[in-house]
N, C-alpha and C positions, 0 to 999 in steps of 0.2 A: 377455783379449783380447789384451794386448800380444804375448804368445808366439805366438799364433795370427796376428797380423798380421805379425810378423817372420818367419814360416815360411812363410806362404802369399802375403804381397805385398798383400793387401786386407782390408777389413773393411766388413761390410754393418751398418748400423744400423736397427733395427726402427722402424716407425711410431711418429713423434713429432708430434704435434698443432701444436706450434710450427713445425715444418719444413712440415707440410701447409699451414698458414696462410700461410707464406712462398711456398710453390709456387703456391697459388692467386692471390696477387698476381703473381708472375712469369710466369706463363701468359698472363694477360693482356698483359702487355708483350712476351711472346714472340710472340704472334700478331701484334701491331703490327709488330715488328722483321721477321717473315717476310714482310710485305706492304709493307715500306718500300721505295720504289723506289731510295733511296740505299743500300740494302743487297742490291739485287738481284744483285751480282756474286757473293754468298755461295751462290746457288742453281747446285750443280754436280751432276755425275753425270746429265746429262740431266733435272734437276728432282727427281731422288730423294734429294738431299741438301741441305740448308742448313747450309754449315759454320759461319756465324755466329760468327767470331772478334770478341770484343768488342761483340757485338751486343746485350746485355742492359744497360740503362740503369741498373744500380744504383750506390748510392754506396759508399764506402769500407767501410762497416759491412755491406754486402750489402742494404741496405733498397731497396726499389722499390715504387713506386705505393702508399705509405702501409703497406707491410708491416711496418715496424719492422725493427730489426738481425736478421741471420740468426742464429740460436742453435741449441742443440740438442747431443745426446750426440756427434755426430760432431766438432763443433767443439770440445767439451770434450775428447775424444780426442786430437785434434790438439795442443791447447795443453799437455795434460798430459804428453804422450809424444813428439810430434815437435817441436814449438817452438811459440813465440807466433805467432799468425796476424797477419800483416802487414796494412795496409790493403789493402782487396781491389780488384782490378781489375776492370773490366767484364767479366762472365761470357761465356766462349764459349756459344752456343745452338747445339746440335747436333740437328738434326730430320731424322729418316729418314721416307721415304714408299714406298708399295709399288712394287716394281719394283727397289729398291736391291738390288746395285749396277749401275749402268750406266757406260760407259768415262767418265771424266772428261775435260774438255777438255785436249788436249796429252798425254794417257796413251797410251803405246804397248802394243802387245798383251801384252807381258811384265808390264808394270805393272798392267794390269788382270787379268790371270790371278792375279796376286799379291792384288789386291783381292778377287776372286771367291773364290778358293781357300784363302787364308790370312788373310781377314778385314782386309786392309791393315794387319797387324799391325806395331806400331811402338813405341818409347819416346819419349815427349814431350820436347820440347827439343832433340832432334837435328835440326838444320836442314841441309837440303842446299844447298850452297854452290857457285856457279860452274857453268859450262857442264858439267862431269864430276860435278855433284852430290855433291861430297864433303861426308860427314857430319862436323858439328862440334856440339860442345855449347854452343850459343850462348844457349839458354834454360835454365838449370839450375833446375828447379822445386823448390818445397819439399815439395810433395804434389799430389795431384789429388783434389778432391771433386767427386763427382757427385749431382746432385739432379732426380731424375725431375719434370717439370712436368705430366704429363697420365697417364690411364690409357690403357694400351696392351697388348695380347697380348704374351705372352712370346716369341713367334717374329717380333714386329715389329722386326727388326734390333737385337737387344740389344747391348750391350756385352759383350766378350768378353775374358778373361784368361787368361794361362797360369800355373798355379799354381806358385810358387817360383821364377819366372823372373827376378824380380829380383835373385837370389842370383847367378844365372848372367851376366846382364848386367853387375852391379857388379863382379864379378871381371874381366870382360872390359874394361870401361872403365878400371879401376886399371892393368891391364897395359898397355893401348894408351896411358895417359897418363904412365906411370911415367917419371921421369927429365926432365919438361919443366917448365920454370919455372912457377909458380903463376899468375903474371900472363899466361901464354901459353897456358893449358890449353884456353881456349875457341876457339883458332885450330888445334888439331891435327886432323889428318884421322884420323878413327877408323873410316872406312868398312868396311876388311876385318875387323877385329876386331868390329864390330858385325854384320855380316852372317853370320861364322862363329858368333858366339854365338846369332844368332836360329836358326840351322840345328840347333844342340845343343838349343836350348829346344823346337823342333818335334818332336824326337826323343825327348825325355825327359820333357816336362812335360805335364800334363793340361790340356787346353783347356777351359774353364769358361764357360758362359754366365751372365749375370749381370743378368736382366731386374729391374727394380725399379718401384714405384708412388709416387706423390707421397706425401709424409710420410716415406719411407725415404731413406737417404743411404748413399753408397758411398765410401768412402777408399781411394785406390790409393797404394801406395808409388811414388815418382818413378822407380824403375827398372824397373818391371814392363812386360813386353811385352804389349801389349792393342791391340784393333782393335774392329770392328763386324761383327757376323755380317749375312749376307744376309737379306733379306726373305723369309720363306718364303712361297711362291705359296699362294693362297687365303686368306691370313692377311688379315683385314679390320680396320680401325681407323676412328677418326674422321678427318675433314678434317684435323685437326691433325697426323696421323701419330703419330710418337714423339719426344717433345721431352725433353731433359736439359740442364740447365744446368751447366756445368763451371767451377771455379775452380781455377787453377793458378799462385799466386803465385810470384815469384822467390825463390831462395834467397839470403838475406842474405849468405852468406860466398862466394857465386859458386860456380863449378866445383869448386873444393878442398872445400868443405863439402858439396857435393852428391856427391861421391865418398866422403866419409869420414864424415859423419854416420850414425849407428847407424840410425836410423828415418827 
């Protein structure tokens, strides 16, 4: 599996009863979060996407609502091959609904076309800074762990990845950041390199949909280009839509480790 992950940039883990137990508890908390007036600002794209950053009220071991700590083969894989799992942040709760995507508030026509036609493809941790939205690596993640929380059809706006794109993106980031002091890497504008690498990915890498169900888990390489596919018309789901919790802890060694760590 390690060689497969290194080549593709993601790994899918089969149904695990412990993960399914955790997902059942997390789903209840997710429903409360979606309805929480204090989190209403996370309802975006005209109500078709609940962005839900830090919206799941888990503890540092991932436990929520009496679930017990988050465990399973995906966590074992991360620990064995990527690095020790740090205390977990409150998970992002990404919930999609029929009709996604609609334009997001403040999104211009070009940005919406990119969301619609390119799945809003991105690498996590690259933050748009300032009026010119310069991309900088200000949140260097160690990994991305996705945990589905409810049953949803495969065409209900699934996660999308580009196979092998992490290798192209990594090389582009290394070139763009070469020669800069390590303590300043987080403040380097890599917009041009990022956009050029994305174009290469779209031209050369296979786009893969990764729908999954509760009890399964998906680990993404921190450099992989990924996004969310449109919700296919006529696809029906429960009122919960499609719910996934994401953990993306920060890399202990900062941007330098984010660049050079093998997995």
